[in-house]
Every structure is written in structure tokens, then in C-alpha cells.
C-alpha positions in Angstrom: 38.7 26.3 -12.5 39.8 25.3 -16.0 38.3 26.8 -19.1 36.7 23.4 -20.0 34.9 23.4 -16.7 33.6 26.9 -17.5 32.2 25.6 -20.8 30.6 22.4 -19.4 27.0 22.9 -18.2 26.3 20.3 -15.6 23.0 19.0 -14.2 22.8 16.5 -11.3 21.4 13.2 -12.1 18.2 12.4 -10.1 18.9 10.1 -7.2 22.6 10.0 -8.0 23.8 10.9 -4.5 25.5 8.0 -2.6 26.9 8.0 0.9 30.1 6.0 0.9 32.3 4.7 3.7 34.0 7.2 6.1 31.4 9.9 5.5 32.3 10.4 1.8 29.6 11.4 -0.7 29.5 10.7 -4.4 27.3 12.5 -6.9 27.0 12.1 -10.7 26.4 15.1 -13.0 25.5 15.0 -16.7 27.1 17.6 -18.9 24.1 19.0 -20.7 25.9 20.6 -23.6 28.2 17.6 -24.3 25.9 14.5 -24.3 28.0 11.5 -23.4 30.1 13.1 -20.7 29.4 12.7 -17.0 31.2 14.1 -14.0 31.6 12.0 -10.9 32.3 14.0 -7.8 33.4 12.6 -4.4 33.9 14.7 -1.3 33.0 15.0 2.4 31.6 17.6 4.7 34.3 19.1 6.9 32.0 20.0 9.7 28.3 20.4 10.4 28.2 24.0 9.2 31.0 23.9 6.5 30.9 23.3 2.8 31.8 20.1 1.1 35.5 19.4 0.3 36.3 17.7 -2.9 38.3 14.5 -2.7 38.2 13.6 -6.4 36.4 14.7 -9.6 36.6 12.6 -12.7 35.1 13.0 -16.2 33.6 9.9 -17.8 32.8 9.4 -21.5 30.1 7.1 -22.6 32.8 5.0 -24.3 34.2 4.1 -20.9 37.2 6.4 -20.9 37.9 8.2 -17.7 39.8 11.5 -17.3 41.1 13.5 -14.4 41.5 16.6 -16.5 38.4 18.3 -17.9 40.3 19.7 -20.9 41.4 16.2 -21.9 37.9 14.8 -21.5 36.3 17.6 -23.6 38.9 17.1 -26.4 38.4 13.3 -26.3 34.7 13.7 -26.4 35.0 16.0 -29.4 37.4 13.8 -31.2 34.8 11.0 -31.2 32.7 13.0 -33.6 33.4 12.6 -37.2 33.5 16.3 -38.1 36.6 17.2 -36.1 38.3 19.0 -38.9 35.3 21.3 -39.5 34.8 22.0 -35.8 38.5 22.7 -35.4 38.4 25.2 -38.2 35.2 26.8 -36.9 36.8 27.1 -33.4 39.8 28.9 -34.9 37.4 31.2 -36.8 35.5 32.0 -33.6 38.7 32.8 -31.8 39.9 35.1 -34.5 36.5 36.8 -34.8 36.5 37.5 -31.1 40.1 38.5 -30.6 41.6 39.0 -34.0 44.9 37.4 -35.0 46.8 36.8 -31.8 49.6 34.7 -30.4 49.8 31.9 -29.8 48.4 31.1 -33.2 45.8 28.3 -33.4 48.4 25.7 -34.5 50.6 26.6 -31.5 47.9 26.4 -28.9 47.7 23.6 -26.4 44.7 21.3 -26.2 43.5 23.1 -23.1 43.6 26.5 -24.8 41.6 25.1 -27.8 39.0 23.1 -26.0 36.6 26.0 -25.0 36.7 27.3 -28.6 36.0 23.9 -30.1 33.1 23.4 -27.7 31.7 26.8 -28.7 32.1 25.9 -32.3 30.2 22.7 -31.8 27.4 24.6 -30.0 27.3 27.3 -32.8 27.1 24.6 -35.4 24.3 22.8 -33.5 22.4 26.1 -33.4 22.8 26.6 -37.1 21.6 23.1 -37.7 18.5 23.8 -35.6 17.5 26.6 -38.0 18.3 24.6 -41.2 21.9 25.5 -41.9 25.2 23.7 -41.8 28.9 24.5 -42.1 30.8 22.2 -44.4 34.3 22.2 -45.9 34.6 23.1 -49.5 36.8 21.2 -51.9 39.8 23.3 -52.8 39.9 24.1 -56.5 43.2 23.7 -58.3 44.1 26.6 -60.5 
């Protein structure tokens, strides 16, 4: 399971289960903490007593983009928001607060390594907004 999948909180859509050809089943889940992302899962039951086996799992954005990788989907969803620079800086701050200065540095991290921290930054900012605060970038003063 990827780190983005750990961050995404899914909820099945009511009446979204479809039985497809050859015994396959499709179900759609909404990602509660990232409105605009849905997960489409397809699988089949191996036997009467067994669990379902996944055939495919794709991540759909409300813009129509489809991703096979949850990390890419989470970053694309986040990039659609206009405050990417602020959330990126807040994600780096949360990482450093939690673990201190560590390698790889934020600038050297892959998109998959950044995605859970960016999602946490967006949630933290949303929580601050709900109690009347916001995080904004300050203009740099020239000396």
C-alpha cells in the first residue's frame, strides 16, 4: 500500500456496485478528504469462501483525468488548487516539525514522498480555516 493510499479516506458510493461480465465486480469509492477524487475498483471473487482479488484500481479526478498510481492522482488533485506554493511550504514545515531536518531534503524528494505531507498540509490548513485562521505567504522585504 502506498503512502497516498494511507492518506486517502474512502467511502463507498451508495448503489455503486456493478456486476460485470465473467463474474467481475466494479465498485466506486469517493475520497472523503480529497473531494473530487474517486477510486474505481474492479475485482472478482476467487471462490465462494475467499476474499475478492483486485484486477484493477484506478483513481479518477473530477476533471476527467485517470491515474493508475495513487501518488500521481493525489499530486494532480492538489496541483489543481491555486495555493500549491503555500501548501508545498506547509508540507515541508510539517515534515521538518515531525522529523527535523533529514535527508532527502524536501527539494530532493520524489512526488510520492511529498504527497502524504502535502495532503496533511491541506487538511491542517482546512482545519485552521474552520476556526477562523489562514496561512498565507508574506512578501519578502528587500533590505
